[in-house]
C-alpha positions as CSV (number, residue, x, y, z in Angstrom):
1,M,0.0,0.0,0.0
2,A,3.1,2.2,-0.1
3,K,2.3,3.9,-3.4
4,Y,-1.3,4.8,-2.4
5,K,-1.8,7.8,-0.1
6,I,-4.8,8.0,2.2
7,K,-5.7,11.5,3.6
8,E,-8.6,11.9,5.9
9,G,-10.0,8.6,4.7
10,V,-9.8,9.5,1.0
11,C,-7.6,7.9,-1.6
12,V,-7.1,8.7,-5.3
13,I,-5.4,6.0,-7.3
14,P,-2.6,7.6,-9.5
15,K,-3.0,7.6,-13.3
16,C,0.0,5.4,-13.8
17,V,-1.6,2.4,-12.1
18,K,-3.1,-0.3,-14.4
19,K,-3.9,-2.8,-11.8
20,I,-4.8,-2.5,-8.1
21,K,-2.9,-5.5,-6.7
22,E,-4.2,-8.3,-4.6
23,R,-5.0,-7.3,-1.0
24,A,-3.8,-3.7,-1.7
25,F,-6.2,-2.2,0.8
26,D,-7.2,-5.4,2.6
27,Q,-8.8,-4.6,6.0
28,C,-8.0,-0.9,5.7
29,Q,-10.8,0.3,7.9
30,D,-9.9,4.0,7.8
31,L,-10.6,4.2,4.1
32,T,-13.9,6.0,3.4
33,S,-13.7,7.0,-0.3
34,I,-11.7,6.0,-3.3
35,T,-11.4,7.4,-6.8
36,I,-9.8,5.2,-9.4
37,H,-8.4,6.8,-12.6
38,E,-9.0,5.8,-16.2
39,S,-5.7,3.9,-16.4
40,V,-6.9,1.1,-14.1
41,A,-8.2,-2.1,-15.9
42,T,-8.2,-4.6,-13.1
43,I,-9.0,-4.6,-9.4
44,G,-7.2,-7.6,-7.9
45,T,-8.3,-10.3,-5.5
46,M,-9.5,-9.1,-2.1
47,A,-8.1,-5.6,-2.9
48,F,-10.6,-3.8,-0.7
49,R,-11.8,-6.7,1.5
50,G,-12.9,-5.6,4.9
51,C,-12.7,-1.9,4.3
52,T,-15.6,-1.4,6.7
53,G,-15.5,2.4,6.5
54,L,-15.7,2.6,2.7
55,T,-18.9,4.4,1.6
56,E,-18.0,5.6,-1.8
57,I,-16.1,4.3,-4.8
58,V,-15.7,5.9,-8.2
59,M,-14.8,3.4,-10.9
60,P,-13.4,4.3,-14.3
61,E,-14.7,3.3,-17.7
62,S,-11.4,1.6,-18.4
63,L,-12.1,-1.0,-15.7
64,G,-12.7,-4.5,-17.2
65,E,-12.3,-6.9,-14.3
66,I,-13.0,-7.1,-10.6
67,G,-11.2,-9.9,-8.8
68,Y,-12.3,-12.5,-6.2
69,G,-13.7,-11.0,-3.0
70,A,-12.5,-7.5,-4.1
71,F,-15.0,-5.7,-2.0
72,E,-16.1,-8.4,0.4
73,D,-17.3,-7.2,3.8
74,C,-17.3,-3.5,2.8
75,T,-20.2,-3.2,5.1
76,A,-20.7,0.6,4.7
77,L,-20.7,0.7,0.9
78,R,-24.2,1.8,-0.2
79,N,-24.2,2.2,-4.0
80,I,-22.2,0.8,-6.9
81,N,-22.2,2.1,-10.5
82,L,-20.3,-0.5,-12.5
83,P,-18.6,0.9,-15.6
84,K,-20.1,0.2,-19.1
85,G,-17.0,-1.8,-20.2
86,I,-16.7,-4.2,-17.4
87,V,-16.8,-7.8,-18.6
88,Y,-15.9,-10.0,-15.6
89,I,-16.6,-9.9,-11.9
90,D,-15.1,-12.8,-10.0
91,E,-16.6,-14.8,-7.2
92,G,-17.7,-13.1,-4.0
93,A,-16.7,-9.6,-5.3
94,F,-19.4,-7.8,-3.2
95,R,-20.2,-10.6,-0.7
96,D,-21.6,-9.4,2.6
97,C,-21.7,-5.7,1.6
98,T,-24.7,-5.4,4.0
99,S,-25.4,-1.7,3.4
100,L,-25.6,-2.0,-0.4
101,T,-29.0,-0.9,-1.5
102,S,-28.6,-0.6,-5.3
103,V,-26.3,-1.8,-8.1
104,H,-26.3,-0.9,-11.7
105,I,-25.1,-3.9,-13.8
106,P,-23.9,-2.9,-17.3
107,E,-24.9,-4.6,-20.5
108,S,-21.3,-5.7,-21.1
109,M,-21.7,-8.4,-18.5
110,T,-22.6,-12.0,-19.7
111,E,-22.8,-13.7,-16.3
112,I,-23.2,-13.1,-12.6
113,S,-20.5,-15.1,-10.8
114,D,-20.7,-17.3,-7.8
115,S,-21.6,-15.5,-4.6
116,T,-21.1,-12.0,-6.2
117,F,-23.8,-10.4,-4.1
118,R,-24.2,-13.1,-1.5
119,G,-25.3,-11.7,1.9
120,C,-26.0,-8.2,0.6
121,S,-28.9,-7.9,3.0
122,G,-29.7,-4.3,2.2
123,L,-30.2,-4.8,-1.5
124,T,-33.9,-4.2,-2.3
125,E,-34.1,-4.7,-6.1
126,I,-31.9,-5.7,-9.0
127,S,-32.2,-5.4,-12.7
128,I,-30.1,-7.8,-14.7
129,P,-29.4,-6.5,-18.2
130,E,-29.8,-8.2,-21.6
131,G,-26.7,-10.1,-22.4
132,V,-26.4,-11.9,-19.2
133,T,-26.9,-15.6,-19.9
134,I,-26.0,-17.3,-16.5
135,I,-26.6,-16.5,-12.9
136,R,-24.1,-18.7,-11.0
137,D,-24.4,-20.5,-7.6
138,F,-25.2,-18.4,-4.6
139,A,-25.1,-15.1,-6.7
140,F,-27.8,-13.4,-4.7
141,C,-28.0,-15.9,-1.8
142,F,-29.3,-14.3,1.5
143,C,-30.2,-11.0,-0.1
144,D,-33.1,-11.0,2.3
145,S,-34.4,-7.5,1.5
146,L,-34.6,-8.2,-2.2
147,K,-38.2,-7.6,-3.2
148,G,-37.9,-7.6,-7.0
149,I,-35.7,-9.1,-9.7
150,A,-36.0,-8.4,-13.4
151,L,-34.6,-11.3,-15.4
152,P,-33.5,-10.7,-19.0
153,D,-34.7,-12.6,-22.1
154,S,-31.1,-13.5,-22.7
155,L,-30.9,-15.6,-19.5
156,T,-30.5,-19.3,-20.1
157,K,-29.4,-20.8,-16.8
158,I,-30.2,-20.1,-13.1
159,C,-27.7,-22.1,-11.0
160,S,-28.2,-23.8,-7.6
161,F,-28.9,-21.5,-4.6
162,A,-28.8,-18.4,-6.9
163,F,-31.6,-16.7,-4.9
164,F,-31.6,-19.0,-1.9
165,G,-32.9,-17.2,1.2
166,C,-34.2,-14.1,-0.6
167,S,-37.0,-14.0,1.9
168,A,-38.6,-10.7,0.8
169,L,-39.0,-11.8,-2.8
170,T,-42.7,-11.9,-3.7
171,E,-42.8,-12.4,-7.5
172,L,-40.9,-14.4,-10.0
173,N,-41.1,-14.2,-13.8
174,I,-39.1,-16.8,-15.8
175,P,-38.3,-15.6,-19.3
176,A,-38.7,-17.7,-22.5
177,G,-34.9,-18.3,-22.9
178,V,-34.3,-20.0,-19.5
179,Q,-33.5,-23.7,-20.2
180,N,-32.0,-24.8,-16.9
181,V,-33.2,-24.0,-13.4
182,E,-31.0,-25.9,-10.9
183,L,-31.8,-27.3,-7.5
184,R,-32.8,-24.9,-4.7
185,S,-32.4,-21.8,-6.9
186,F,-35.3,-20.2,-5.0
187,A,-35.3,-22.2,-1.8
188,F,-36.2,-20.4,1.4
189,C,-37.9,-17.6,-0.5
190,R,-40.6,-17.6,2.1
191,D,-42.7,-14.7,0.8
192,L,-42.7,-15.9,-2.8
193,K,-46.3,-16.0,-3.8
194,S,-46.3,-15.6,-7.6
195,I,-44.4,-17.7,-10.1
196,I,-45.0,-17.2,-13.8
197,V,-43.2,-18.8,-16.7
198,S,-43.3,-17.2,-20.1
199,D,-45.8,-18.9,-22.4
200,D,-43.0,-19.0,-25.0
201,N,-40.6,-21.0,-22.8
202,P,-40.1,-24.5,-24.5
203,V,-38.6,-26.2,-21.3
204,Y,-40.7,-25.0,-18.4
205,D,-44.3,-23.9,-17.8
206,S,-46.6,-22.7,-15.0
207,R,-49.7,-24.3,-16.4
208,Q,-53.1,-23.4,-15.2
209,G,-51.8,-20.5,-13.1
210,C,-50.3,-23.0,-10.6
211,N,-47.6,-20.6,-9.3
212,A,-44.9,-23.2,-9.8
213,I,-42.1,-24.0,-12.3
214,I,-42.9,-27.3,-14.1
215,E,-40.5,-29.1,-16.4
216,T,-42.8,-29.6,-19.4
217,S,-41.4,-32.7,-21.0
218,T,-41.5,-34.7,-17.7
219,D,-44.4,-33.1,-15.9
220,T,-42.1,-32.5,-12.9
221,L,-42.7,-29.7,-10.5
222,I,-39.3,-28.4,-9.7
223,Q,-40.1,-25.2,-7.7
224,G,-43.2,-24.3,-5.7
225,C,-44.2,-21.5,-3.4
226,V,-46.8,-20.7,-0.7
227,S,-49.5,-20.2,-3.3
228,T,-48.8,-23.3,-5.4
229,I,-51.7,-25.5,-6.4
230,I,-50.2,-28.7,-7.9
231,P,-51.9,-29.4,-11.3
232,E,-53.5,-32.7,-11.9
233,S,-51.1,-33.4,-14.8
234,V,-48.0,-33.3,-12.6
235,I,-46.3,-36.8,-12.3
236,K,-43.3,-35.9,-10.1
237,I,-42.5,-33.4,-7.5
238,G,-38.7,-32.7,-7.6
239,Y,-36.0,-32.6,-4.9
240,A,-36.5,-29.8,-2.4
241,A,-39.2,-28.3,-4.5
242,F,-40.9,-26.5,-1.6
243,D,-37.8,-26.3,0.7
244,G,-38.1,-23.4,3.1
245,C,-41.6,-22.4,2.1
246,T,-42.3,-21.4,5.7
247,G,-45.7,-19.8,4.9
248,L,-47.1,-22.9,3.2
249,T,-49.9,-24.2,5.4
250,E,-51.5,-27.0,3.3
251,I,-50.9,-29.0,0.2
252,H,-52.9,-31.5,-1.8
253,I,-51.2,-34.2,-3.9
254,P,-53.2,-35.1,-7.0
255,A,-53.9,-38.6,-8.3
256,N,-51.2,-38.6,-11.0
257,V,-48.2,-37.9,-8.8
258,K,-46.1,-41.1,-8.9
259,E,-42.8,-39.9,-7.5
260,F,-41.3,-37.5,-4.9
261,G,-37.7,-36.2,-4.8
262,M,-36.1,-36.1,-1.3
263,Q,-36.7,-33.2,1.1
264,T,-39.7,-32.0,-1.0
265,F,-41.3,-30.1,1.9
266,A,-38.2,-29.7,4.2
267,S,-38.4,-26.7,6.5
268,C,-42.0,-25.9,5.7
269,T,-42.5,-24.9,9.3
270,S,-46.2,-23.9,9.0
271,L,-47.3,-26.9,7.0
272,K,-50.1,-28.7,8.9
273,G,-52.4,-30.0,6.2
274,M,-51.3,-32.7,3.8
275,T,-53.7,-34.7,1.7
276,V,-53.4,-37.2,-1.1
277,A,-56.1,-37.8,-3.7
278,A,-58.1,-40.9,-2.9
279,D,-57.5,-42.4,-6.3
280,N,-53.7,-42.0,-6.3
281,P,-52.3,-45.5,-6.8
282,V,-48.9,-44.9,-5.3
283,Y,-49.4,-42.7,-2.3
284,D,-52.0,-42.1,0.4
285,S,-52.8,-40.0,3.5
286,R,-54.7,-42.7,5.3
287,Q,-56.9,-42.0,8.3
288,G,-56.4,-38.2,7.8
289,C,-52.8,-38.5,9.1
290,N,-51.5,-35.3,7.5
291,A,-48.7,-37.2,5.9
292,I,-47.7,-38.7,2.6
293,I,-47.3,-42.5,2.7
294,E,-46.0,-44.8,0.0
295,T,-48.9,-47.3,-0.1
296,A,-47.1,-50.5,-1.2
297,T,-44.4,-50.3,1.4
298,D,-46.2,-48.5,4.2
299,T,-43.4,-46.0,4.3
300,L,-44.1,-42.4,5.5
301,I,-42.1,-40.3,3.2
302,Q,-43.2,-36.8,4.2
303,G,-44.7,-35.5,7.5
304,C,-45.6,-32.1,8.9
305,L,-46.3,-30.5,12.3
306,S,-49.8,-32.0,12.5
307,T,-48.9,-35.6,11.4
308,V,-50.3,-38.5,13.4
309,I,-48.4,-41.5,12.3
310,P,-50.8,-44.3,11.5
311,E,-50.4,-47.7,13.2
312,S,-49.9,-49.4,9.8
313,V,-46.7,-47.5,9.0
314,K,-43.6,-49.6,8.9
315,R,-40.9,-47.2,8.0
316,I,-40.2,-43.5,8.3
317,Y,-38.2,-42.4,5.3
318,K,-35.1,-40.2,5.5
319,W,-35.6,-36.5,6.0
320,A,-39.4,-37.1,6.4
321,F,-39.8,-34.4,9.0
322,K,-36.6,-32.4,8.3
323,G,-36.8,-28.8,9.6
324,C,-40.3,-29.1,11.2
325,N,-39.2,-26.7,13.8
326,T,-42.7,-26.3,15.2
327,L,-43.2,-30.0,15.8
328,E,-43.1,-30.5,19.6
329,S,-43.9,-34.2,20.0
330,I,-44.3,-37.4,18.0
331,V,-45.5,-40.9,18.7
332,I,-43.9,-43.7,16.9
333,P,-46.4,-46.6,16.6
334,E,-45.7,-50.2,17.4
335,N,-45.3,-51.4,13.8
336,V,-42.6,-49.0,12.8
337,L,-39.4,-51.0,12.2
338,E,-37.0,-48.4,10.7
339,I,-36.3,-44.7,11.0
340,G,-34.2,-43.3,8.2
341,Y,-31.3,-40.9,7.9
342,G,-32.1,-37.4,9.2
343,A,-35.8,-38.3,9.5
344,F,-36.3,-35.7,12.3
345,C,-33.2,-33.6,11.8
346,N,-33.4,-29.9,12.5
347,C,-36.7,-30.3,14.3
348,R,-35.5,-27.8,16.8
349,G,-38.8,-27.5,18.7
350,L,-39.2,-31.3,19.2
351,K,-39.4,-32.0,23.0
352,S,-40.5,-35.6,23.2
353,V,-40.6,-38.8,21.2
354,A,-42.6,-41.8,22.3
355,F,-41.8,-45.3,21.0
356,K,-44.7,-47.8,21.3
357,G,-42.8,-50.9,20.1
358,S,-39.3,-52.1,19.4
359,V,-37.9,-50.4,16.3
360,H,-35.3,-52.5,14.6
361,D,-33.1,-49.7,13.2
362,I,-32.7,-46.0,13.9
363,D,-30.2,-44.1,11.9
364,K,-27.6,-42.4,14.0
365,R,-28.6,-39.0,12.5
366,A,-32.3,-39.5,12.7
367,F,-32.6,-36.9,15.5
368,E,-29.6,-34.7,14.6
369,D,-29.9,-31.1,15.7
370,C,-33.0,-31.6,17.8
371,G,-31.7,-29.3,20.5
372,A,-34.9,-29.1,22.5
373,L,-35.4,-32.8,22.8
374,E,-35.9,-33.6,26.5
375,T,-37.5,-37.0,26.7
376,I,-37.5,-40.2,24.7
377,Y,-40.2,-42.6,26.0
378,V,-39.7,-46.3,25.4
379,P,-41.7,-49.4,26.5
380,S,-40.9,-51.0,29.8
381,D,-37.6,-53.0,30.0
382,L,-36.5,-51.6,26.6
383,S,-34.3,-48.7,27.7
384,E,-31.0,-50.6,27.2
385,Y,-32.3,-51.9,23.8
386,Y,-33.0,-48.3,22.6
387,K,-29.7,-47.0,24.0
388,K,-27.9,-49.4,21.6
389,L,-29.9,-47.9,18.7
390,L,-29.5,-44.2,19.7
391,P,-26.3,-42.1,19.7
392,D,-24.6,-41.5,23.1
393,P,-25.8,-37.9,23.6
394,L,-29.4,-39.1,23.7
395,H,-29.0,-42.0,26.2
396,D,-29.8,-39.8,29.3
397,K,-33.1,-38.7,27.7
398,V,-34.4,-42.3,27.5
399,V,-37.3,-42.9,30.0
400,E,-39.3,-46.2,30.3
401,L,-43.1,-45.9,30.1
């Protein structure tokens, strides 16, 4: 940092500089304003990382590249005007710039890199220009004030977790050119109520105003929201399709649904009504149990906070109750023989579990991260039996009925 002079928090990069080197101002918390002259073409890796006092930056039109984590944790930075000629912004360039409220992205950009704006919790809206074709993993993850996004017609791919945790987002419009929406792109967008896919999109649709993204060729629902009504034509509900839809209160599974991906309704903490069409040949919700059961194997594959496990159930599938934070107690009937991996993991409000019979196998992570669990009731004379099945930290919670 010897060639750069800072006076009263202000720095002007000299005209002779072509590149601001890696970590040039890393953790320089006294820096409040910086002006970069036209000669600079590149800002290096983590050049301004952790400059927590930086509120203003003037970038030149000559700037073409911003390096990895260049402005990460610049928590006082409020606005960014990226120059028209910039072509590449590396991963995490503005990650955790928590005061950032607006960004102008120029038309010279063709992609938004991994984690570019991750954790920019003050960002309220973003317009992505024509020319951008890919939004990479975690690009806008945890931008939890983001209420609106305008996606361009040029966009072809939205990568995994791109908008994960954008909890203020209410509407989503998928343009005609989008050919690939990856897993959990919009997971934990808890206020998302409207999903519309362009009628001209050849890969996806939102048929019958269902407020979901459906892969047209396979009739697979890949992304839902709190307002989703699953169409009768849907055959499969994809992996984590409703993950983190914390406002979802009830769901009906139509007769044609033949397959579920894992963690379909994980962390749907308000979900208390689950019904399956009576004429569905693969699944049922017998005895009004508020669960989805695979009929042929008597396997409960998805539960919710109101689930009462029927006596006929033999298995509880992995991740069946994952993230049901409001579930406080559960009774495991006598006929249950197996409890799968992570079946009750992240059920942080779960206080008691009552076993009515002798389960043969309990995965060691079945009750992982159930921090409120106080008591595990087991039949008389079976405490030692259950201690062999349960991990050591749960042994002192075992109580015989």
